[in-house]
C-alpha positions in Angstrom: 2.1 -14.3 -45.3 1.7 -16.1 -41.9 -0.6 -19.0 -43.0 -1.4 -20.3 -39.5 -2.4 -16.8 -38.4 -4.5 -16.1 -41.4 -6.4 -19.4 -41.2 -6.8 -19.1 -37.4 -8.3 -15.6 -37.8 -10.8 -16.9 -40.3 -11.7 -19.8 -38.0 -12.2 -17.4 -35.1 -14.4 -14.9 -37.0 -16.2 -17.2 -39.5 -19.4 -19.1 -38.8 -18.8 -22.8 -38.0 -20.8 -25.7 -39.2 -22.0 -26.3 -35.6 -23.3 -23.1 -34.0 -22.4 -24.3 -30.6 -18.7 -23.8 -31.4 -19.3 -20.1 -32.0 -21.1 -19.9 -28.7 -18.4 -21.7 -26.8 -15.7 -19.5 -28.4 -17.7 -16.5 -27.3 -18.0 -17.9 -23.8 -14.2 -18.5 -23.8 -13.5 -14.9 -24.7 -16.0 -13.7 -22.1 -14.5 -15.9 -19.4 -11.0 -14.7 -20.0 -12.2 -11.1 -20.2 -14.1 -11.2 -16.9 -11.2 -12.8 -15.1 -8.9 -10.2 -16.5 -11.2 -7.3 -15.6 -11.4 -8.8 -12.0 -7.6 -8.8 -11.8 -7.4 -5.2 -12.9 -10.1 -4.0 -10.5 -8.9 -5.9 -7.5 -5.3 -4.8 -7.9 -6.4 -1.2 -8.4 -8.5 -1.3 -5.3 -5.5 -2.5 -3.2 -3.5 0.3 -4.8 -6.2 2.7 -3.8 -6.2 1.6 -0.2 -2.4 1.8 -0.1 -2.4 5.3 -1.5 -5.2 6.3 1.0 -3.2 4.9 4.0 0.0 6.7 2.7 -2.0 9.9 2.6 -3.2 9.6 6.1 0.3 8.8 7.5 1.7 11.8 5.6 0.2 14.2 8.2 2.5 12.8 10.9 5.3 11.0 9.2 8.2 13.0 7.7 9.5 12.5 4.2 12.8 11.1 5.6 13.6 9.9 9.1 17.0 8.9 10.5 17.1 6.4 13.4 19.9 4.4 15.1 20.4 0.8 13.9 21.3 -0.3 17.4 19.3 0.8 20.4 16.6 3.5 20.7 18.6 6.6 21.2 21.6 8.4 19.7 23.7 11.5 20.5 22.1 14.7 19.2 25.5 16.4 18.5 27.0 13.6 16.4 28.9 15.1 13.4 27.1 12.9 10.9 23.7 14.2 12.1 24.7 17.8 12.3 25.9 17.6 8.7 22.3 16.8 7.6 21.4 20.4 8.3 23.8 21.5 5.6 22.3 19.3 2.9 21.1 21.4 0.0 17.9 19.3 -0.5 16.7 19.6 3.1 14.0 22.3 3.7 13.1 21.6 7.4 14.8 19.4 10.0 13.8 18.6 13.5 15.2 16.3 16.3 12.7 14.2 18.2 12.8 12.0 21.3 10.0 9.6 22.2 9.4 6.8 24.8 6.7 5.3 26.8 5.2 7.0 29.8 2.2 6.8 32.1 -0.5 9.5 31.9 -2.8 10.1 34.9 -5.7 12.6 35.3 -9.1 12.4 37.1 -8.4 8.9 38.4 -7.8 7.6 34.9 -4.5 6.4 33.7 -3.2 5.1 30.4 0.2 4.2 28.8 1.2 6.4 25.9 4.1 7.3 23.7 5.3 10.8 24.6 7.1 12.4 21.6 9.1 15.5 22.1 9.8 17.7 19.1 11.5 21.0 18.2 9.5 24.1 17.3 10.1 23.4 13.6 7.9 20.3 13.8 4.8 22.3 12.7 6.7 23.3 9.5 7.9 19.7 9.0 4.5 18.1 8.8 1.0 18.8 7.8 -0.2 18.7 11.4 -2.4 21.8 11.0 -4.8 19.9 8.8 -5.4 17.1 11.4 -5.8 19.4 14.5 -9.1 19.3 16.3 -10.3 21.9 18.8 -10.4 25.7 19.0 -6.9 26.3 20.2 -3.6 26.6 18.4 -0.6 24.3 18.0 1.8 25.3 20.8 4.5 23.2 22.5 5.4 25.5 25.4 5.0 29.0 26.7 7.6 30.2 29.3 7.7 27.4 31.9 4.4 25.8 30.8 4.7 22.6 28.8 1.9 21.8 26.4 0.7 18.4 25.1 -1.3 17.7 21.9 -3.0 14.3 22.4 -4.5 11.9 19.8 -8.3 11.9 19.7 -8.7 8.4 20.9 -6.3 9.0 23.8 -8.4 12.0 24.8 -11.4 9.8 24.9 -9.6 7.1 27.0 -8.8 9.8 29.6 -12.3 11.4 29.4 -10.9 14.8 28.3 -11.9 17.5 25.9 -9.3 19.1 23.7 -9.1 22.1 26.1 -8.8 20.3 29.4 -8.0 22.6 32.3 -6.3 20.4 34.9 -2.8 19.3 34.0 -2.0 15.7 33.0 0.4 14.0 35.4 3.2 12.2 33.4 5.3 9.4 34.9 8.4 7.7 33.5 10.9 5.3 35.2 14.1 6.8 36.4 17.1 5.8 34.5 18.8 2.7 35.9 16.5 2.3 38.9 14.3 -0.5 39.9 10.6 0.1 40.7 10.1 0.3 44.5 7.0 -1.8 45.1 6.4 -0.2 48.5 6.2 3.3 46.9 6.4 3.1 43.1 6.2 6.9 42.7 9.6 7.3 44.4 11.2 5.4 41.4 9.5 7.5 38.8 10.1 10.9 37.2 7.0 13.0 37.3 6.0 16.1 35.4 2.9 18.0 34.2 1.5 18.7 30.7 -1.2 21.3 29.9 -3.5 21.7 26.9 -3.1 24.3 24.2 -6.8 23.7 23.3 -6.2 21.3 20.5 -5.7 17.6 19.8 -5.1 15.7 16.6 -6.8 13.0 14.6 -4.8 11.1 12.0 -7.6 8.5 11.7 -5.0 5.8 12.4 -5.2 4.0 15.7 -1.4 3.8 16.0 -1.3 7.6 16.5 -4.7 8.6 17.7 -4.7 6.1 20.6 -1.0 6.2 21.7 0.7 9.5 20.8 1.3 12.7 22.8 3.2 15.5 21.1 5.1 17.9 23.3 8.4 19.8 23.3 11.9 18.2 23.2 13.3 19.6 26.5 10.3 18.2 28.4 10.9 14.6 27.1 14.7 14.9 27.8 13.9 15.9 31.3 11.2 13.3 31.8 13.2 10.4 30.4 16.6 11.6 31.6 18.0 11.7 28.1 19.9 15.0 28.0 21.8 15.5 24.8 20.1 12.4 23.2 17.4 12.0 20.6 15.6 9.0 19.1 15.3 10.3 15.5 16.0 13.1 13.1 13.0 14.0 10.8 13.3 15.9 7.6 11.2 17.6 4.9 12.9 18.0 1.5 12.6 21.0 -0.8 10.1 20.9 -3.6 11.3 18.8 -6.6 13.9 16.9 -4.6 14.2 13.2 -5.5 13.4 11.4 -2.2 15.0 8.1 -3.2 18.2 9.8 -4.5 18.5 12.0 -1.3 17.8 9.0 0.9 20.5 6.9 -0.8 23.0 9.7 -0.6 22.3 10.3 3.1 22.5 6.6 3.9 26.0 6.4 2.3 27.2 9.5 4.2 25.8 8.3 7.6 27.1 4.8 7.4 25.9 1.6 9.1 25.2 3.2 12.5 22.1 4.9 11.2 19.2 4.0 9.0 17.4 6.5 6.7 13.7 5.6 6.2 11.1 7.0 3.8 7.4 7.1 4.6 6.8 3.6 3.4 9.6 2.2 5.5 8.4 4.1 8.6 5.2 2.1 8.2 6.8 -1.0 6.9 4.6 -3.5 8.8 1.4 -1.9 7.5 2.4 -1.7 3.9 4.0 -5.2 4.0 0.6 -6.6 5.1 -1.2 -4.8 2.3 1.4 -6.1 -0.2 0.9 -9.7 1.0 -2.9 -9.3 0.8 -2.6 -8.0 -2.7 -0.3 -10.9 -3.7 -2.7 -13.5 -2.3 -5.6 -11.9 -4.2 -3.5 -11.9 -7.4 -2.7 -15.6 -6.9 -6.4 -16.6 -6.2 -7.6 -14.7 -9.3 -4.9 -16.3 -11.4 -6.3 -19.7 -10.4 -9.8 -18.4 -11.5 -8.3 -17.3 -14.7 -6.9 -20.8 -15.3 -10.3 -22.3 -14.8 -11.7 -19.8 -17.3 -9.1 -21.0 -19.8 -10.7 -24.5 -19.6 -13.4 -23.0 -21.8 -10.8 -22.3 -24.5 -9.7 -26.0 -24.4 -13.4 -27.0 -24.9 -13.8 -24.6 -27.8 -10.6 -25.7 -29.5 -11.5 -29.4 -29.0 -14.8 -28.9 -30.9 -13.1 -26.8 -33.6 -10.4 -29.4 -34.2 -13.1 -32.0 -34.7 -15.2 -29.7 -36.9 -12.2 -28.8 -39.1 -10.9 -32.4 -39.4 -11.5 -32.4 -43.1 -9.8 -29.0 -43.6 -6.7 -30.5 -42.0 -6.7 -33.4 -44.4 -7.0 -30.9 -47.3 -4.2 -28.7 -46.0 -2.0 -31.8 -45.6 -2.7 -32.8 -49.2 -1.7 -29.2 -50.2 1.7 -29.7 -48.5 1.1 -28.4 -45.0 3.2 -30.0 -42.3 1.9 -31.4 -39.0 3.6 -28.5 -37.2 1.8 -25.9 -39.4 -1.6 -27.6 -38.9 -1.0 -27.7 -35.2 0.1 -24.0 -35.3 -3.3 -23.1 -36.7 -5.2 -24.3 -33.7 -2.5 -23.1 -31.3 -2.9 -19.7 -32.9 -6.6 -19.9 -32.5 -6.3 -20.5 -28.8 -3.8 -17.6 -28.4 -6.0 -15.2 -30.3 -8.9 -16.0 -27.9 -6.5 -15.3 -25.0 -5.3 -12.0 -26.4 -8.8 -10.9 -27.4 -10.1 -11.8 -23.9 -7.1 -10.0 -22.3 -7.6 -6.8 -24.3 -11.4 -6.7 -23.7 -10.9 -7.5 -20.0 -8.3 -4.8 -19.5 -10.5 -2.3 -21.3 -13.5 -3.4 -19.2 -11.5 -3.3 -15.9 -10.1 0.2 -16.7 -13.6 1.5 -17.5 -15.0 0.1 -14.2 -12.0 1.7 -12.3 -12.6 5.1 -13.9 -16.4 4.9 -13.1 -15.5 4.0 -9.5 -13.1 6.9 -9.2 -15.6 9.4 -10.7 -18.9 8.2 -9.4 -18.1 6.0 -6.4 -20.4 3.2 -7.6 -19.5 0.7 -4.8 -19.8 2.4 -1.4 -19.1 1.3 2.2 -22.6 2.2 3.4 -25.5 4.5 3.0 -24.4 6.9 5.8 -22.1 9.6 4.7 -19.1 10.2 7.0 -19.4 6.9 8.8 -16.0 5.9 7.4 -12.8 7.6 6.5 -14.0 7.5 2.8 -17.4 6.8 1.4 -16.5 4.6 -1.5 -13.9 2.1 -2.3 -10.7 3.9 -3.4 -9.2 3.0 -6.8 -5.7 3.7 -8.2 -4.6 2.3 -11.5 -0.9 1.6 -11.8 0.5 1.0 -15.3 2.8 -1.8 -14.0 -0.2 -3.7 -12.7 -1.9 -3.5 -16.1 1.3 -4.9 -17.7 1.4 -7.7 -15.1 -2.2 -8.6 -15.7 -1.7 -8.7 -19.5 1.4 -10.8 -19.2 -0.3 -13.2 -16.7 -3.3 -13.7 -18.9 -1.2 -14.3 -22.0 1.1 -16.7 -20.1 -1.7 -18.7 -18.5 -3.7 -18.8 -21.7 -0.8 -19.9 -23.9 0.3 -22.6 -21.4 -3.2 -23.9 -20.9 -3.8 -24.5 -24.6 -0.3 -25.8 -25.5 -0.6 -29.4 -24.4 -4.3 -30.0 -25.3 -3.9 -28.7 -28.8 -0.8 -30.8 -29.4 -2.7 -33.9 -28.1 -6.0 -33.3 -29.9 -4.5 -32.2 -33.2 -2.4 -35.4 -33.2 -5.5 -37.5 -32.5 -8.1 -35.9 -34.8 -6.2 -34.4 -37.8 -4.1 -37.3 -38.9 -5.2 -39.3 -42.0 
């Protein structure tokens, strides 16, 4: 039988001679539990925001995207890129070309990213679910080139989704300097019409900057015949994205980079990860403060059980065993607080998921979502439990050794 554990359990559950010790022990457990629950909830909320943002980007970003490692453009007929079309796990593939251009209409002008895509782009993405307007998704008809603009870009130009007059599009000619006397002479110019729809991703990066049109138009505008800026792919159902990505990267070599959706939005998700890490560090410090209650509880318990320590020593217990009793007491408080806190945190997360207890405001539809998103990840729960146990064990180790040496010796 583990004597230190047995006695520590009795000390934790039994009534002490001073009722204040029971109260402080209860406060210690509650402090650790609340800090633990806060860790679970905060990390889960950050996961929820990350999953929400990933869901929004999914409508525009492909599952996998191949870009050049050097420069902005690459040859469309490169053997390595053509081989991607033969990959058994690729369902849809499309080549794209994008660059900056000036849009002008009705005496308004704005810089935007004009992205030319192949006709398979509609199958590649979920763009149908983010379209706004009464028209249909079309990139060209005969000699007419269509443009699908982001919702905020339409607002900047003062246009409805079904604007009648064409947008004038200007881009610098390849290898020429701008003639300050007549800048238009140094620019390529073309026109884009509306198919009656725009798109709304609810992300400023796309809604305020992007114009989607057909690939031949962008090649003509930017003078990039036979070139592309990316190859975008959707995989077959059940395909392992990471496995396919690694295989393609090895086949393509160092000249190309294969990116998944998270890597395509690396800056956004990196910022969210940093925010999550900082919150975790701050809450860990709060947990350390909560563990000071355990030290106070153990201090009073050691003093209260001083006579018991003398009795145990007379019965043959060693200094190490007596110290182990109070060390075990502190560890049991940490474990109990961690278990209660995780259970409480998970309960709050489930309630938030189902009922949306904490909302952004009273007005429905004012935000992308009405309540704070929550997503519980098992690895975060493991991290929280390990953190609480580690912090708790370390916080009681030195004080217990010091106090037991001072108050339990004869």
